[in-house]
C-alpha positions in Angstrom: 5.2 -13.4 22.1 8.6 -12.9 20.5 8.6 -10.2 17.8 11.2 -9.6 15.1 13.9 -7.2 16.2 13.0 -4.7 13.5 9.2 -4.7 14.0 9.0 -1.8 16.5 11.3 0.5 14.4 9.5 -0.3 11.1 6.1 0.1 12.8 7.1 3.6 14.0 8.4 4.5 10.6 5.2 3.4 9.0 3.2 5.4 11.5 5.2 8.5 10.9 4.9 8.0 7.1 1.1 7.7 7.3 0.8 10.7 9.7 2.8 12.9 7.4 0.6 11.9 4.5 -2.5 12.8 6.5 -0.9 16.2 7.4 -0.1 16.7 3.7 -3.8 16.3 2.9 -4.6 18.9 5.6 -2.0 21.3 4.1 -3.7 20.9 0.7 -7.1 21.7 2.2 -5.8 24.7 4.1 -3.6 26.5 1.6 -4.3 25.2 -1.9 -7.3 25.7 -4.1 -9.6 22.8 -5.1 -8.6 23.3 -8.8 -4.9 23.0 -7.9 -5.5 19.9 -5.8 -7.7 18.4 -8.5 -5.0 18.9 -11.2 -2.3 17.6 -8.9 -4.5 14.5 -8.0 -5.1 13.6 -11.6 -1.4 13.8 -12.5 -0.5 11.9 -9.4 -3.1 9.2 -10.0 -1.8 8.7 -13.6 1.7 8.5 -12.3 0.7 6.0 -9.6 -1.0 3.6 -12.0 1.9 3.9 -14.4 4.4 3.1 -11.6 2.2 0.3 -10.0 1.8 -1.6 -13.2 5.4 -1.1 -14.2 6.6 -2.5 -10.9 4.3 -5.5 -11.1 4.8 -6.3 -7.4 8.6 -6.2 -7.8 9.0 -4.9 -4.2 7.4 -8.0 -2.8 9.5 -10.2 -5.0 12.6 -8.4 -3.8 11.7 -9.4 -0.2 10.5 -12.9 -1.0 13.5 -13.9 -3.1 15.9 -13.7 -0.1 18.2 -16.3 -1.6 19.1 -13.9 -4.4 21.7 -11.2 -3.5 19.9 -8.0 -2.7 21.9 -5.8 -5.2 21.4 -8.4 -8.0 17.6 -8.6 -7.2 17.3 -4.8 -7.2 19.1 -4.4 -10.5 16.8 -7.0 -12.1 13.7 -5.3 -10.7 14.8 -1.9 -11.9 15.6 -3.1 -15.4 12.3 -5.0 -15.8 10.3 -2.1 -14.3 11.9 0.5 -16.7 11.1 -1.7 -19.6 7.5 -2.0 -18.5 7.3 1.7 -18.1 8.3 2.2 -21.7 5.7 -0.4 -22.8 3.0 1.3 -20.9 3.9 4.8 -22.2 1.3 4.8 -25.0 -1.5 4.0 -22.6 -0.3 6.8 -20.3 -0.3 9.3 -23.2 -3.9 8.3 -24.0 -4.8 8.7 -20.3 -3.3 12.2 -20.2 -5.1 13.2 -23.4 -8.4 11.8 -22.1 -8.1 13.6 -18.8 -8.1 17.0 -20.7 -5.4 18.5 -18.5 -4.5 22.1 -19.4 -1.1 21.2 -20.9 -0.8 17.5 -21.9 3.0 17.6 -22.5 3.6 19.3 -19.2 1.3 16.8 -17.4 3.1 13.8 -19.1 6.5 15.1 -18.1 5.5 15.5 -14.5 3.7 12.1 -14.5 6.9 10.5 -15.9 9.1 12.0 -13.2 6.7 11.1 -10.4 6.3 7.5 -11.6 10.1 7.0 -12.0 11.0 8.4 -8.5 8.0 6.8 -6.8 8.9 3.5 -8.2 12.4 4.0 -7.0 11.1 4.7 -3.4 8.9 1.6 -3.5 11.9 -0.6 -4.4 14.1 1.2 -1.9 12.0 0.2 1.0 12.4 -3.6 0.7 16.0 -3.1 -0.3 16.6 -1.1 2.9 14.9 -3.9 4.9 17.3 -6.4 3.5 20.5 -4.5 3.7 20.3 -1.8 6.4 19.7 -1.4 10.1 16.1 -1.4 11.4 16.4 2.3 12.1 17.6 3.0 8.6 14.7 0.9 7.1 12.2 2.9 9.2 13.7 6.1 8.0 13.4 5.0 4.4 9.6 4.7 5.0 9.2 8.0 7.0 11.6 10.4 5.4 9.9 10.9 1.9 6.4 11.9 3.2 8.0 14.2 5.8 10.1 15.8 3.0 7.0 16.2 0.8 5.1 17.8 3.7 7.9 20.3 4.4 8.2 21.3 0.7 4.4 21.6 0.3 4.2 23.9 3.3 7.2 26.0 2.0 5.6 26.2 -1.4 2.3 27.3 0.0 3.9 30.1 1.9 6.6 31.2 -0.5 5.2 30.3 -3.9 1.4 30.9 -3.7 1.0 31.9 -7.3 2.0 28.5 -8.6 0.0 26.0 -6.5 0.0 23.1 -8.9 3.8 23.3 -9.5 4.3 23.6 -5.7 2.4 20.4 -5.0 4.1 18.5 -7.8 7.5 19.7 -6.6 6.7 18.6 -3.1 5.7 15.1 -4.3 8.8 14.9 -6.5 11.1 16.0 -3.7 9.6 13.3 -1.4 10.0 10.5 -3.8 13.5 11.7 -4.7 14.4 11.5 -1.0 13.1 7.9 -0.9 14.9 6.9 -4.1 18.2 7.8 -2.4 17.9 4.6 -0.4 18.6 2.7 -3.6 22.2 3.6 -3.1 24.2 0.6 -1.8 24.8 0.7 2.0 28.2 0.9 3.6 29.8 -2.5 4.3 30.0 -1.6 7.9 26.3 -1.3 8.4 24.9 -2.4 11.7 22.9 -5.6 11.9 19.5 -5.0 10.4 16.3 -7.0 9.8 17.6 -8.8 6.8 20.2 -11.5 6.9 22.5 -9.6 4.5 22.5 -6.6 6.8 23.3 -8.8 9.7 26.3 -10.2 7.9 27.4 -6.9 6.5 27.3 -8.3 2.9 25.1 -8.5 -0.1 26.1 -12.1 -1.0 23.6 -15.0 -1.3 21.6 -15.8 1.7 21.4 -19.4 2.9 17.7 -20.2 2.3 16.9 -23.9 1.9 15.9 -24.8 -1.6 12.2 -25.0 -2.2 11.1 -22.7 0.6 10.9 -18.9 0.5 10.6 -17.5 -3.0 8.3 -15.7 -5.4 7.6 -18.2 -8.1 4.8 -16.3 -9.8 5.0 -15.6 -13.6 5.3 -12.0 -14.7 1.9 -12.4 -16.3 0.3 -13.4 -13.0 2.0 -10.6 -11.1 0.8 -8.0 -13.7 -2.7 -9.4 -13.5 -2.7 -9.3 -9.7 -1.4 -5.7 -9.8 -3.9 -4.6 -12.4 -6.9 -6.1 -10.5 -5.8 -4.5 -7.2 -5.4 -1.1 -8.8 -8.7 -1.3 -10.6 -10.5 -2.5 -7.5 -9.1 0.3 -5.4 -10.1 3.0 -8.0 -13.4 1.3 -9.0 -14.6 1.1 -5.4 -15.0 4.9 -5.1 -16.0 5.5 -8.7 -18.9 2.9 -8.4 -19.9 4.2 -5.0 -20.1 7.7 -6.3 -22.2 6.8 -9.3 -24.5 4.6 -7.3 -24.9 6.4 -4.0 -23.6 9.9 -4.6 -20.5 12.0 -3.8 -21.3 12.4 -0.1 -21.5 8.6 0.5 -18.4 8.1 -1.5 -16.6 10.6 0.7 -17.7 8.8 3.8 -16.4 5.5 2.4 -13.1 7.0 1.3 -12.3 8.8 4.6 -13.3 5.8 6.8 -11.3 3.3 4.7 -8.3 5.6 4.9 -8.6 6.0 8.7 -9.4 2.3 9.5 -6.9 1.0 6.9 -4.1 2.6 8.8 -3.6 -0.5 11.1 -3.5 -3.2 8.4 -0.8 -1.2 6.6 1.3 -1.0 9.8 0.8 -4.7 10.5 1.9 -5.7 6.9 4.9 -3.3 6.9 6.2 -4.1 10.4 5.5 -7.8 10.6 5.0 -9.6 7.2 7.6 -7.6 5.3 10.1 -7.8 8.2 9.8 -11.6 8.3 10.2 -11.9 4.5 13.3 -9.7 4.7 14.7 -12.1 7.3 14.8 -14.8 4.7 13.2 -17.6 6.7 11.6 -18.7 10.0 9.0 -17.2 12.2 9.1 -15.1 15.3 5.7 -15.8 16.8 2.1 -16.6 15.9 0.9 -14.5 12.9 -2.7 -15.0 14.0 -2.0 -13.4 17.4 -0.4 -10.5 15.7 -3.4 -10.2 13.3 -5.9 -10.4 16.2 -4.0 -7.7 18.1 -4.2 -5.5 15.0 -7.9 -6.4 14.6 -8.6 -5.3 18.2 -6.8 -2.0 17.6 -8.8 -1.5 14.4 -12.1 -2.2 16.2 -11.1 0.2 19.0 -10.3 2.9 16.5 -13.6 2.3 14.8 -15.4 2.5 18.2 -13.6 5.8 19.0 -14.6 7.2 15.6 -18.2 6.2 16.1 -18.2 7.7 19.6 -16.9 11.0 18.2 -19.5 11.0 15.5 -22.3 10.1 17.9 -21.2 12.9 20.2 -21.5 15.4 17.4 -17.9 16.3 17.3 -18.0 16.4 13.5 -21.5 17.5 12.6 -20.9 17.5 8.8 -19.8 13.9 9.0 -22.7 12.6 11.2 -24.2 10.6 8.3 -21.0 8.5 8.1 -21.8 6.8 11.5 -23.7 3.8 10.0 -20.6 3.1 7.8 -18.3 2.6 10.7 -19.2 -0.9 11.8 -19.1 -2.8 8.4 -15.9 -1.0 7.4 -14.2 -1.7 10.8 -15.0 -5.4 10.5 -13.6 -5.4 7.0 -10.3 -3.7 8.1 -10.1 -5.8 11.2 -10.1 -8.9 9.0 -7.5 -7.2 6.8 -5.2 -7.1 9.8 -5.4 -10.8 10.3 -4.8 -11.3 6.6 -1.8 -8.9 6.6 -0.2 -10.7 9.5 -0.3 -14.0 7.5 0.5 -12.7 4.1 4.2 -13.7 4.2 3.5 -17.4 4.7 2.6 -18.4 1.1 6.0 -16.9 0.0 7.9 -18.7 2.7 6.2 -22.0 1.7 6.6 -21.5 -2.0 2.9 -20.9 -2.6 3.1 -17.4 -4.1 1.1 -18.4 -7.2 -1.8 -19.6 -5.1 -1.6 -16.3 -3.1 -2.1 -14.2 -6.3 -4.8 -16.4 -7.7 -6.7 -16.1 -4.4 -6.2 -12.3 -4.4 -7.7 -12.0 -7.9 -10.7 -14.2 -6.8 -11.4 -12.0 -3.8 -11.2 -8.9 -5.9 -13.7 -10.4 -8.4 -16.0 -11.2 -5.5 -15.7 -7.5 -4.4 -16.5 -6.4 -7.9 -19.6 -8.6 -8.0 -20.8 -7.1 -4.7 -20.1 -3.6 -5.9 -22.3 -4.3 -8.9 -25.3 -5.4 -6.8 -27.4 -2.4 -7.7 -26.9 -3.2 -11.4 -28.1 -6.8 -10.9 -31.5 -5.6 -9.6 -32.0 -2.1 -11.1 -35.7 -2.1 -10.1 -34.9 -2.6 -6.4 -32.4 0.0 -5.4 -30.2 -1.0 -2.4 -29.5 1.5 0.3 -25.9 2.7 0.7 -25.5 1.4 4.3 -27.0 -2.0 3.3 -24.6 -2.1 0.4 -21.7 -1.3 2.7 -22.7 -4.2 5.0 -22.8 -6.6 2.1 -19.4 -5.5 0.8 -17.8 -5.2 4.3 -19.1 -8.5 5.7 -18.3 -10.5 2.6 -14.9 -9.0 2.3 -14.2 -9.7 6.0 -15.3 -13.3 5.6 -13.2 -13.9 2.5 -10.1 -12.3 4.1 -10.5 -14.4 7.3 -10.9 -17.6 5.3 -7.8 -16.7 3.2 -5.9 -15.9 6.4 -6.8 -19.3 8.0 -5.5 -21.0 4.8 -2.3 -19.1 5.0 -1.9 -19.8 8.7 -2.3 -23.5 7.9 0.5 -23.3 5.4 2.7 -21.9 8.3 1.8 -24.8 10.6 2.5 -27.4 7.9 5.7 -25.7 7.0 6.8 -25.8 10.7 6.2 -29.5 10.9 8.3 -30.4 7.9 
């Protein structure tokens, strides 16, 4: 199967990025107190929601609208995102006050800096895909987490009396390194994954009218972003309230581990194809199935390690592995097809379906509330959520794959 030229480089960059983030978590556990990590996490989560809602999926739009010159699309995304950051500021102030952090003004200043630079990094990644070489695009993904890891390690060793400031400086340094990729590339850049990089220019790309584009309204993009963010946060909050902190921990760790493969598939396949402007380089279903097999193999390896008693304190997580592995295997197939609605001008249907799937997941999360007199066991609840999510994602992926086939016939 023919793969896009940039896929391997971007996949490697994504893998390095995720590995550095995992090591960053280990550094926090090894050298920082729970109180410092907790304060850092709260400030970071507030910044993340601020940034996510302000961007309103602008990075995806920057990739999908390949007919718009990259620099022009970037400037438009930056301006709109900054305006939304200002509009969201009162809600962020309320969130900081409600969180009861030691110094609200201090926390708000850090959250603002983190949100601004993290948003810059999120926009820099698709911009690099469109305008730079595959190696540079991979470096744009990998360099910030590696920078944050290095600064956090240095802060732990050289600045142990200020653990919260050390962690925040590490995150800020990483995002600042990523935001540097917003600078325009040299005209003599080597051919990259995007058509503009291949031509050494940032002029309009020849994309046939009526094909690849992001035609969603800003209201729909905001709704899609908000639902995604609330579902991700609500999953763990509801699980903790319903089944306890330990089960929430099992769910969080396994989703983080098994969710690694869908992230790599989306970054190295779907995003690369969108950055290319048009056309396909192989069967997305085959790519998705390859990712699904890798996810199931990863789940089997994890289950084997737990069964063998290699992590005794996590033994109770074993029944969670199968439903979550099926869910994330289906997510690989979905990720491999997620570029097709944008290439066929069906981005609005894509977001509406995403919102519908999220509402289904919320309904399943609320199962214990529907029958308060008949409590549902945590593992049974995980099977309901995992199996239904997998079925919904596979059905969604088949619809998107059908768009690709119809588009190829026209």
